[in-house]
C-alpha positions, 0 to 999 in steps of 0.5 A: 500499500502507498496511499491512505486511500489504499488503506481505506480499502483494505480496512473496509475489506477487514470490517466487512469480512468481521460483519460476515463473520460475525467477529467482535474484531470488527468493533476496533477496526471500525474506530481505527477507520474513522481516525484514519479517514479523519487523518486523511481529510487533516492532510488534504486540507494541508493542516499537518507541517509536512503532509506528504511526511504524514502520508508516509507515517500514516500508511507505516503505520496502518500497514503494521496492523494490516500486517498483523491481520494478514499473519494472524488470519493466515496462522502465520506469527505475529506480534504478541500484543496483537495476537492476544487481540485477535484470539480474545474474538473466541471469547464471547464474554469479553466486553466491547470496550476490552475488544476496543481496548486491545486493538488500542493497546497493540497498536498504540503502544506497539505500533505507533512509535515503531512506525514513526522511526521507520519513516525518519532518518536514524536519529533525526525523529525530532521534525516529526513530533510537532505532527505526531502530536497533532494526532491527538487533535485529531481523536479528540474530534472523533471521540464524540461520534465514536461515543455516541455509536458505542452508547447505542451498543453498549449501554456500560459506555452510556453510563458513564457518559452520564456521569461525565456529564458528556464532556470529557469522553472519558472512556476513550479518553481513559484509554489512549492518553498515557499510551501516546506519550508513550509511543513517542518515547518508544519513536525516540529509542527506536529512531537511536537504535541502530537497524540492526539491533531495531527487533529487539527493541521491537520485542521488548515493546511487544512485550510490553504491550502485551502484558498490557493486554494481559490485564485490559483481559482482567482489569482489576476493578472488573470482577467476573460477576460484574463483567457478567452483569455487564455483558447483560447489557450489551447488544448480542448482534455483532455484526449490527453493532459493527454497522453502527460503528461503522457509520461513524467512518467518514464523520 
């Protein structure tokens, strides 16, 4: 893939597959598709310092997710953090939000920083920092639309939204705030690591992201009894849920 338009087409294929196969992996795919479309919109509006570079960066970032998807579904090796996220589709008791958080964890805590380092010259990552930070504004711009969709399929999200008065998008912001700071640190470390050692850095970061994934699967505050109770308030129609989330993709 060389363009973001090609990335969006591939993401649409993944989402369609998830709808046809009633796979909860479509939840993250929809959220990520929405983000990618918004990045493209900002590039077209020339809102980045270097819009051409951001295109290369975004394609590299997306490719890590798509490559992991293809490897897993071809029964080939993929990163541990993505493997855990993909395997979670087999867990019928897992909450919708946790599926999304697992995808965010692998893609932000692992892929984002590594992709950033991959598109910049060795030890010259800093020129990307300002545009890297602008992604936060993009996420904020779409988070309410995504959360509105989640409210239709996941009652716990609606409840949290009411408690926070809908002002701070508490659920999605909580999932990504610290992760994005960590991902820039990863980008700096990877950028300052010679190419022949970079796989070792990726392995270390993946190990840490996999540890986070295990915590997402079994949050300390979410007892099995509470998880079971919350699951009853979610829509069980996976294909329809994906269609609802999919409506935000061009928001």
